[in-house]
DRENTORVEX-568287 format. One record per residue (C-alpha): residue in three letters; x, y, z; residue number from 1. Coordinates in pm, 1 decimal, decimal comma. Each point is the difference from the previous one (the first is absolute). Layout:
BEGIN
<atom><code>ALA</code><xx>X</xx><yy>Y</yy><zz>Z</zz><pos>NUM</pos></atom>
...
***
This chain:
BEGIN
<atom><code>UNK</code><xx>-23349,2</xx><yy>-2437,0</yy><zz>16616,0</zz><pos>1</pos></atom>
<atom><code>UNK</code><xx>313,1</xx><yy>-217,3</yy><zz>18,1</zz><pos>2</pos></atom>
<atom><code>UNK</code><xx>132,8</xx><yy>-192,5</yy><zz>-293,3</zz><pos>3</pos></atom>
<atom><code>UNK</code><xx>207,8</xx><yy>-308,6</yy><zz>45,4</zz><pos>4</pos></atom>
<atom><code>UNK</code><xx>316,9</xx><yy>-59,0</yy><zz>-190,7</zz><pos>5</pos></atom>
<atom><code>UNK</code><xx>-199,2</xx><yy>-159,4</yy><zz>-287,3</zz><pos>6</pos></atom>
<atom><code>UNK</code><xx>-213,6</xx><yy>321,1</yy><zz>-23,4</zz><pos>7</pos></atom>
<atom><code>UNK</code><xx>-303,3</xx><yy>-177,4</yy><zz>137,3</zz><pos>8</pos></atom>
<atom><code>UNK</code><xx>-193,8</xx><yy>81,3</yy><zz>312,7</zz><pos>9</pos></atom>
<atom><code>UNK</code><xx>87,1</xx><yy>313,2</yy><zz>196,4</zz><pos>10</pos></atom>
<atom><code>UNK</code><xx>381,6</xx><yy>5,1</yy><zz>33,5</zz><pos>11</pos></atom>
<atom><code>UNK</code><xx>240,6</xx><yy>152,0</yy><zz>-257,3</zz><pos>12</pos></atom>
<atom><code>UNK</code><xx>372,4</xx><yy>9,8</yy><zz>-12,0</zz><pos>13</pos></atom>
<atom><code>UNK</code><xx>166,7</xx><yy>311,7</yy><zz>-139,1</zz><pos>14</pos></atom>
<atom><code>UNK</code><xx>339,4</xx><yy>27,2</yy><zz>-157,2</zz><pos>15</pos></atom>
<atom><code>UNK</code><xx>169,5</xx><yy>-1,9</yy><zz>339,0</zz><pos>16</pos></atom>
<atom><code>UNK</code><xx>-175,2</xx><yy>-329,9</yy><zz>92,6</zz><pos>17</pos></atom>
<atom><code>UNK</code><xx>-212,2</xx><yy>182,0</yy><zz>256,3</zz><pos>18</pos></atom>
<atom><code>UNK</code><xx>-367,9</xx><yy>-75,2</yy><zz>62,4</zz><pos>19</pos></atom>
<atom><code>UNK</code><xx>-230,5</xx><yy>282,3</yy><zz>-92,6</zz><pos>20</pos></atom>
<atom><code>UNK</code><xx>-355,3</xx><yy>71,0</yy><zz>102,1</zz><pos>21</pos></atom>
<atom><code>UNK</code><xx>-283,3</xx><yy>92,3</yy><zz>-230,8</zz><pos>22</pos></atom>
<atom><code>UNK</code><xx>-211,7</xx><yy>149,5</yy><zz>280,5</zz><pos>23</pos></atom>
<atom><code>UNK</code><xx>-296,8</xx><yy>159,7</yy><zz>-174,7</zz><pos>24</pos></atom>
<atom><code>UNK</code><xx>-271,0</xx><yy>-97,4</yy><zz>-231,7</zz><pos>25</pos></atom>
<atom><code>UNK</code><xx>10,2</xx><yy>193,0</yy><zz>-320,6</zz><pos>26</pos></atom>
<atom><code>UNK</code><xx>-366,0</xx><yy>105,1</yy><zz>-5,0</zz><pos>27</pos></atom>
<atom><code>UNK</code><xx>-113,7</xx><yy>362,7</yy><zz>66,1</zz><pos>28</pos></atom>
<atom><code>UNK</code><xx>-198,8</xx><yy>78,3</yy><zz>312,0</zz><pos>29</pos></atom>
<atom><code>UNK</code><xx>-354,1</xx><yy>128,0</yy><zz>-44,6</zz><pos>30</pos></atom>
<atom><code>UNK</code><xx>-62,7</xx><yy>371,5</yy><zz>81,0</zz><pos>31</pos></atom>
<atom><code>UNK</code><xx>-54,1</xx><yy>70,3</yy><zz>371,1</zz><pos>32</pos></atom>
<atom><code>UNK</code><xx>-359,3</xx><yy>109,7</yy><zz>27,4</zz><pos>33</pos></atom>
<atom><code>UNK</code><xx>-318,9</xx><yy>-99,3</yy><zz>176,8</zz><pos>34</pos></atom>
<atom><code>UNK</code><xx>-376,3</xx><yy>42,3</yy><zz>-59,9</zz><pos>35</pos></atom>
<atom><code>UNK</code><xx>-26,4</xx><yy>212,7</yy><zz>312,7</zz><pos>36</pos></atom>
<atom><code>UNK</code><xx>67,7</xx><yy>16,6</yy><zz>370,0</zz><pos>37</pos></atom>
<atom><code>UNK</code><xx>-69,4</xx><yy>-325,6</yy><zz>185,9</zz><pos>38</pos></atom>
<atom><code>UNK</code><xx>101,0</xx><yy>-49,3</yy><zz>363,9</zz><pos>39</pos></atom>
<atom><code>UNK</code><xx>-11,4</xx><yy>-375,5</yy><zz>-20,1</zz><pos>40</pos></atom>
<atom><code>UNK</code><xx>231,7</xx><yy>-21,9</yy><zz>-302,4</zz><pos>41</pos></atom>
<atom><code>UNK</code><xx>219,0</xx><yy>266,7</yy><zz>159,0</zz><pos>42</pos></atom>
<atom><code>UNK</code><xx>55,1</xx><yy>-220,4</yy><zz>306,5</zz><pos>43</pos></atom>
<atom><code>UNK</code><xx>98,2</xx><yy>-285,9</yy><zz>-233,4</zz><pos>44</pos></atom>
<atom><code>UNK</code><xx>254,2</xx><yy>217,9</yy><zz>-167,3</zz><pos>45</pos></atom>
<atom><code>UNK</code><xx>130,7</xx><yy>113,2</yy><zz>336,3</zz><pos>46</pos></atom>
<atom><code>UNK</code><xx>43,0</xx><yy>-359,1</yy><zz>96,9</zz><pos>47</pos></atom>
<atom><code>UNK</code><xx>193,3</xx><yy>-70,7</yy><zz>-317,4</zz><pos>48</pos></atom>
<atom><code>UNK</code><xx>231,9</xx><yy>280,4</yy><zz>97,4</zz><pos>49</pos></atom>
<atom><code>UNK</code><xx>52,4</xx><yy>-51,4</yy><zz>373,1</zz><pos>50</pos></atom>
<atom><code>UNK</code><xx>-132,8</xx><yy>-326,2</yy><zz>130,5</zz><pos>51</pos></atom>
<atom><code>UNK</code><xx>209,3</xx><yy>-310,1</yy><zz>80,7</zz><pos>52</pos></atom>
<atom><code>UNK</code><xx>-64,6</xx><yy>-121,8</yy><zz>-347,5</zz><pos>53</pos></atom>
<atom><code>UNK</code><xx>81,9</xx><yy>321,1</yy><zz>-184,1</zz><pos>54</pos></atom>
<atom><code>UNK</code><xx>227,3</xx><yy>166,6</yy><zz>-245,1</zz><pos>55</pos></atom>
<atom><code>UNK</code><xx>180,5</xx><yy>185,4</yy><zz>286,1</zz><pos>56</pos></atom>
<atom><code>UNK</code><xx>75,2</xx><yy>-336,9</yy><zz>158,2</zz><pos>57</pos></atom>
<atom><code>UNK</code><xx>129,3</xx><yy>-134,0</yy><zz>-331,2</zz><pos>58</pos></atom>
<atom><code>UNK</code><xx>212,5</xx><yy>311,7</yy><zz>-69,3</zz><pos>59</pos></atom>
<atom><code>UNK</code><xx>154,0</xx><yy>-28,6</yy><zz>345,9</zz><pos>60</pos></atom>
<atom><code>UNK</code><xx>53,2</xx><yy>-372,2</yy><zz>-18,9</zz><pos>61</pos></atom>
<atom><code>UNK</code><xx>162,1</xx><yy>5,3</yy><zz>-337,6</zz><pos>62</pos></atom>
<atom><code>UNK</code><xx>217,0</xx><yy>304,6</yy><zz>89,6</zz><pos>63</pos></atom>
<atom><code>UNK</code><xx>121,4</xx><yy>-185,4</yy><zz>308,7</zz><pos>64</pos></atom>
<atom><code>UNK</code><xx>77,3</xx><yy>-318,0</yy><zz>-205,0</zz><pos>65</pos></atom>
<atom><code>UNK</code><xx>182,2</xx><yy>205,9</yy><zz>-260,1</zz><pos>66</pos></atom>
<atom><code>UNK</code><xx>229,4</xx><yy>142,0</yy><zz>270,8</zz><pos>67</pos></atom>
<atom><code>UNK</code><xx>73,7</xx><yy>-323,4</yy><zz>192,9</zz><pos>68</pos></atom>
<atom><code>UNK</code><xx>58,8</xx><yy>-216,1</yy><zz>-315,8</zz><pos>69</pos></atom>
<atom><code>UNK</code><xx>227,7</xx><yy>243,3</yy><zz>-178,9</zz><pos>70</pos></atom>
<atom><code>UNK</code><xx>335,3</xx><yy>-123,9</yy><zz>147,1</zz><pos>71</pos></atom>
<atom><code>UNK</code><xx>-47,4</xx><yy>-359,9</yy><zz>-114,6</zz><pos>72</pos></atom>
<atom><code>UNK</code><xx>-270,6</xx><yy>11,3</yy><zz>-266,5</zz><pos>73</pos></atom>
<atom><code>UNK</code><xx>20,2</xx><yy>320,6</yy><zz>-196,6</zz><pos>74</pos></atom>
<atom><code>UNK</code><xx>-233,2</xx><yy>-122,7</yy><zz>-269,5</zz><pos>75</pos></atom>
<atom><code>UNK</code><xx>-270,9</xx><yy>-86,0</yy><zz>259,1</zz><pos>76</pos></atom>
<atom><code>UNK</code><xx>60,7</xx><yy>333,9</yy><zz>170,6</zz><pos>77</pos></atom>
<atom><code>UNK</code><xx>-45,7</xx><yy>186,6</yy><zz>-330,0</zz><pos>78</pos></atom>
<atom><code>UNK</code><xx>-312,9</xx><yy>-201,7</yy><zz>-83,6</zz><pos>79</pos></atom>
<atom><code>UNK</code><xx>-168,1</xx><yy>74,9</yy><zz>335,0</zz><pos>80</pos></atom>
<atom><code>UNK</code><xx>91,6</xx><yy>363,5</yy><zz>-30,3</zz><pos>81</pos></atom>
<atom><code>UNK</code><xx>-155,5</xx><yy>26,7</yy><zz>-338,1</zz><pos>82</pos></atom>
<atom><code>UNK</code><xx>-314,8</xx><yy>-184,1</yy><zz>109,7</zz><pos>83</pos></atom>
<atom><code>UNK</code><xx>-23,9</xx><yy>232,4</yy><zz>304,4</zz><pos>84</pos></atom>
<atom><code>UNK</code><xx>-21,1</xx><yy>292,4</yy><zz>-252,2</zz><pos>85</pos></atom>
<atom><code>UNK</code><xx>-286,7</xx><yy>-168,5</yy><zz>-179,8</zz><pos>86</pos></atom>
<atom><code>UNK</code><xx>-173,7</xx><yy>-46,8</yy><zz>336,2</zz><pos>87</pos></atom>
<atom><code>UNK</code><xx>61,3</xx><yy>367,6</yy><zz>75,6</zz><pos>88</pos></atom>
<atom><code>UNK</code><xx>-183,9</xx><yy>83,0</yy><zz>-326,8</zz><pos>89</pos></atom>
<atom><code>UNK</code><xx>-287,5</xx><yy>-214,2</yy><zz>115,4</zz><pos>90</pos></atom>
<atom><code>UNK</code><xx>3,8</xx><yy>188,9</yy><zz>336,0</zz><pos>91</pos></atom>
<atom><code>UNK</code><xx>-25,9</xx><yy>327,8</yy><zz>-184,8</zz><pos>92</pos></atom>
<atom><code>UNK</code><xx>-291,4</xx><yy>-129,0</yy><zz>-212,7</zz><pos>93</pos></atom>
<atom><code>UNK</code><xx>-192,6</xx><yy>-112,5</yy><zz>306,4</zz><pos>94</pos></atom>
<atom><code>UNK</code><xx>67,4</xx><yy>329,4</yy><zz>170,5</zz><pos>95</pos></atom>
<atom><code>UNK</code><xx>-134,0</xx><yy>193,6</yy><zz>-303,8</zz><pos>96</pos></atom>
<atom><code>UNK</code><xx>-308,8</xx><yy>-225,7</yy><zz>-6,7</zz><pos>97</pos></atom>
<atom><code>UNK</code><xx>-59,6</xx><yy>47,4</yy><zz>377,3</zz><pos>98</pos></atom>
<atom><code>UNK</code><xx>16,7</xx><yy>376,1</yy><zz>-40,5</zz><pos>99</pos></atom>
<atom><code>UNK</code><xx>-240,9</xx><yy>-6,3</yy><zz>-296,0</zz><pos>100</pos></atom>
<atom><code>UNK</code><xx>-231,1</xx><yy>-221,5</yy><zz>197,9</zz><pos>101</pos></atom>
<atom><code>UNK</code><xx>-7,4</xx><yy>258,4</yy><zz>281,9</zz><pos>102</pos></atom>
<atom><code>UNK</code><xx>256,0</xx><yy>-136,7</yy><zz>250,8</zz><pos>103</pos></atom>
<atom><code>UNK</code><xx>319,6</xx><yy>164,3</yy><zz>144,5</zz><pos>104</pos></atom>
<atom><code>UNK</code><xx>268,5</xx><yy>-223,0</yy><zz>-156,2</zz><pos>105</pos></atom>
<atom><code>UNK</code><xx>205,2</xx><yy>-55,2</yy><zz>309,8</zz><pos>106</pos></atom>
<atom><code>UNK</code><xx>175,6</xx><yy>-335,0</yy><zz>74,9</zz><pos>107</pos></atom>
<atom><code>UNK</code><xx>-292,1</xx><yy>-138,9</yy><zz>198,8</zz><pos>108</pos></atom>
<atom><code>UNK</code><xx>-283,4</xx><yy>-229,9</yy><zz>-46,9</zz><pos>109</pos></atom>
<atom><code>UNK</code><xx>-364,9</xx><yy>0,2</yy><zz>114,1</zz><pos>110</pos></atom>
<atom><code>UNK</code><xx>43,1</xx><yy>-339,3</yy><zz>183,2</zz><pos>111</pos></atom>
<atom><code>UNK</code><xx>-129,3</xx><yy>35,1</yy><zz>358,0</zz><pos>112</pos></atom>
<atom><code>UNK</code><xx>-28,1</xx><yy>373,0</yy><zz>-32,3</zz><pos>113</pos></atom>
<atom><code>UNK</code><xx>304,0</xx><yy>169,0</yy><zz>-151,2</zz><pos>114</pos></atom>
<atom><code>UNK</code><xx>313,5</xx><yy>-211,4</yy><zz>39,8</zz><pos>115</pos></atom>
<atom><code>UNK</code><xx>333,7</xx><yy>152,5</yy><zz>-101,4</zz><pos>116</pos></atom>
<atom><code>UNK</code><xx>238,2</xx><yy>-206,0</yy><zz>-216,9</zz><pos>117</pos></atom>
<atom><code>UNK</code><xx>271,9</xx><yy>-160,7</yy><zz>211,7</zz><pos>118</pos></atom>
<atom><code>UNK</code><xx>344,6</xx><yy>-145,8</yy><zz>-83,0</zz><pos>119</pos></atom>
<atom><code>UNK</code><xx>-104,7</xx><yy>-287,2</yy><zz>230,9</zz><pos>120</pos></atom>
<atom><code>UNK</code><xx>-206,9</xx><yy>-129,8</yy><zz>-299,3</zz><pos>121</pos></atom>
<atom><code>UNK</code><xx>332,5</xx><yy>-120,4</yy><zz>-148,5</zz><pos>122</pos></atom>
<atom><code>UNK</code><xx>150,8</xx><yy>-327,9</yy><zz>124,9</zz><pos>123</pos></atom>
<atom><code>UNK</code><xx>363,5</xx><yy>89,9</yy><zz>-52,7</zz><pos>124</pos></atom>
<atom><code>UNK</code><xx>102,7</xx><yy>-373,2</yy><zz>-17,5</zz><pos>125</pos></atom>
<atom><code>UNK</code><xx>366,7</xx><yy>-101,3</yy><zz>-8,9</zz><pos>126</pos></atom>
<atom><code>UNK</code><xx>139,9</xx><yy>-194,4</yy><zz>-294,7</zz><pos>127</pos></atom>
<atom><code>UNK</code><xx>-64,0</xx><yy>25,9</yy><zz>-369,8</zz><pos>128</pos></atom>
<atom><code>UNK</code><xx>-259,6</xx><yy>-274,2</yy><zz>-42,5</zz><pos>129</pos></atom>
<atom><code>UNK</code><xx>-216,2</xx><yy>131,2</yy><zz>294,2</zz><pos>130</pos></atom>
<atom><code>UNK</code><xx>18,8</xx><yy>354,7</yy><zz>-150,9</zz><pos>131</pos></atom>
<atom><code>UNK</code><xx>-115,1</xx><yy>-125,3</yy><zz>-338,7</zz><pos>132</pos></atom>
<atom><code>UNK</code><xx>-270,2</xx><yy>-223,1</yy><zz>165,7</zz><pos>133</pos></atom>
<atom><code>UNK</code><xx>-143,1</xx><yy>305,6</yy><zz>179,4</zz><pos>134</pos></atom>
<atom><code>UNK</code><xx>1,4</xx><yy>189,9</yy><zz>-332,8</zz><pos>135</pos></atom>
<atom><code>UNK</code><xx>-184,4</xx><yy>-288,6</yy><zz>-170,6</zz><pos>136</pos></atom>
<atom><code>UNK</code><xx>-263,2</xx><yy>4,5</yy><zz>281,8</zz><pos>137</pos></atom>
<atom><code>UNK</code><xx>-32,0</xx><yy>375,9</yy><zz>-31,7</zz><pos>138</pos></atom>
<atom><code>UNK</code><xx>-63,6</xx><yy>-12,6</yy><zz>-370,5</zz><pos>139</pos></atom>
<atom><code>UNK</code><xx>-252,7</xx><yy>-279,2</yy><zz>38,7</zz><pos>140</pos></atom>
<atom><code>UNK</code><xx>-187,2</xx><yy>195,6</yy><zz>271,7</zz><pos>141</pos></atom>
<atom><code>UNK</code><xx>-3,1</xx><yy>313,3</yy><zz>-219,8</zz><pos>142</pos></atom>
<atom><code>UNK</code><xx>-131,3</xx><yy>-193,6</yy><zz>-300,5</zz><pos>143</pos></atom>
<atom><code>UNK</code><xx>-282,7</xx><yy>-146,6</yy><zz>214,0</zz><pos>144</pos></atom>
<atom><code>UNK</code><xx>-85,3</xx><yy>340,9</yy><zz>150,7</zz><pos>145</pos></atom>
<atom><code>UNK</code><xx>4,4</xx><yy>191,3</yy><zz>-330,8</zz><pos>146</pos></atom>
<atom><code>UNK</code><xx>-191,0</xx><yy>-279,8</yy><zz>-178,4</zz><pos>147</pos></atom>
<atom><code>UNK</code><xx>-271,5</xx><yy>12,5</yy><zz>259,7</zz><pos>148</pos></atom>
<atom><code>UNK</code><xx>-21,8</xx><yy>369,6</yy><zz>-28,3</zz><pos>149</pos></atom>
<atom><code>UNK</code><xx>-17,1</xx><yy>-18,8</yy><zz>-386,1</zz><pos>150</pos></atom>
<atom><code>UNK</code><xx>-288,4</xx><yy>-250,5</yy><zz>35,5</zz><pos>151</pos></atom>
<atom><code>UNK</code><xx>-200,3</xx><yy>215,0</yy><zz>242,1</zz><pos>152</pos></atom>
<atom><code>UNK</code><xx>68,2</xx><yy>370,2</yy><zz>-88,0</zz><pos>153</pos></atom>
<atom><code>UNK</code><xx>-251,0</xx><yy>133,8</yy><zz>-252,8</zz><pos>154</pos></atom>
<atom><code>UNK</code><xx>212,9</xx><yy>289,6</yy><zz>-131,8</zz><pos>155</pos></atom>
<atom><code>UNK</code><xx>151,2</xx><yy>-128,6</yy><zz>-327,9</zz><pos>156</pos></atom>
<atom><code>UNK</code><xx>276,4</xx><yy>254,3</yy><zz>16,5</zz><pos>157</pos></atom>
<atom><code>UNK</code><xx>125,2</xx><yy>-141,3</yy><zz>333,2</zz><pos>158</pos></atom>
<atom><code>UNK</code><xx>-47,7</xx><yy>-355,4</yy><zz>-121,8</zz><pos>159</pos></atom>
<atom><code>UNK</code><xx>211,5</xx><yy>57,5</yy><zz>-312,6</zz><pos>160</pos></atom>
<atom><code>UNK</code><xx>280,3</xx><yy>141,4</yy><zz>222,1</zz><pos>161</pos></atom>
<atom><code>UNK</code><xx>-27,6</xx><yy>-290,0</yy><zz>240,2</zz><pos>162</pos></atom>
<atom><code>UNK</code><xx>21,5</xx><yy>-254,7</yy><zz>-282,8</zz><pos>163</pos></atom>
<atom><code>UNK</code><xx>306,4</xx><yy>175,9</yy><zz>-135,9</zz><pos>164</pos></atom>
<atom><code>UNK</code><xx>176,9</xx><yy>5,3</yy><zz>337,6</zz><pos>165</pos></atom>
<atom><code>UNK</code><xx>-86,5</xx><yy>-369,5</yy><zz>43,3</zz><pos>166</pos></atom>
<atom><code>UNK</code><xx>195,3</xx><yy>-67,4</yy><zz>-320,0</zz><pos>167</pos></atom>
<atom><code>UNK</code><xx>309,4</xx><yy>157,3</yy><zz>163,7</zz><pos>168</pos></atom>
<atom><code>UNK</code><xx>-57,3</xx><yy>-196,6</yy><zz>321,2</zz><pos>169</pos></atom>
<atom><code>UNK</code><xx>-32,5</xx><yy>-333,9</yy><zz>-193,5</zz><pos>170</pos></atom>
<atom><code>UNK</code><xx>313,3</xx><yy>86,0</yy><zz>-188,2</zz><pos>171</pos></atom>
<atom><code>UNK</code><xx>185,5</xx><yy>68,4</yy><zz>327,6</zz><pos>172</pos></atom>
<atom><code>UNK</code><xx>-131,5</xx><yy>-323,8</yy><zz>143,8</zz><pos>173</pos></atom>
<atom><code>UNK</code><xx>146,4</xx><yy>-187,7</yy><zz>-297,2</zz><pos>174</pos></atom>
<atom><code>UNK</code><xx>334,4</xx><yy>174,4</yy><zz>37,6</zz><pos>175</pos></atom>
<atom><code>UNK</code><xx>12,0</xx><yy>-85,6</yy><zz>373,4</zz><pos>176</pos></atom>
<atom><code>UNK</code><xx>-93,0</xx><yy>-364,6</yy><zz>-55,6</zz><pos>177</pos></atom>
<atom><code>UNK</code><xx>266,3</xx><yy>-39,2</yy><zz>-264,6</zz><pos>178</pos></atom>
<atom><code>UNK</code><xx>254,4</xx><yy>186,5</yy><zz>216,9</zz><pos>179</pos></atom>
<atom><code>UNK</code><xx>-79,4</xx><yy>-240,0</yy><zz>287,7</zz><pos>180</pos></atom>
<atom><code>UNK</code><xx>67,6</xx><yy>-297,2</yy><zz>-221,9</zz><pos>181</pos></atom>
<atom><code>UNK</code><xx>333,0</xx><yy>139,4</yy><zz>-99,1</zz><pos>182</pos></atom>
<atom><code>UNK</code><xx>148,8</xx><yy>77,2</yy><zz>342,2</zz><pos>183</pos></atom>
***
């Protein structure tokens, strides 16, 4: 989360007058476990890993943004890097769930047969505001997707994990919206 100069919101200034990013929610994740194998839920988790709206897409997007923004916006670069690490943790959780549910946790989804994850899922826009806008849209899409899954999946273990990950995604959405307003 960013804290502005007044200590409110999500933007903070450190002693060197540099913006810092509080990129994670300080709430533990539930244990990764499932009631039992379930091919339908396994496909959902694979989609969370390797579909267009997926953790792999977010990890890649935020990694790219952290690299291209570093020369001019080191604080934005650091924030995107740190958020990409949180998204990588989500990717790992979904992979573990997919495996427990009976799927091979490769970067693919069950959409139209098995579709491999592709870097073409990322827009790679030019300019800081378009990069942040794409990130906002990605977080909104993830929140919608995971919320729908949490409302339809009947395994309370998976639902608890989805709801915890949604907290992170909502937090990232807030960060990106505030970042957009400041640039």
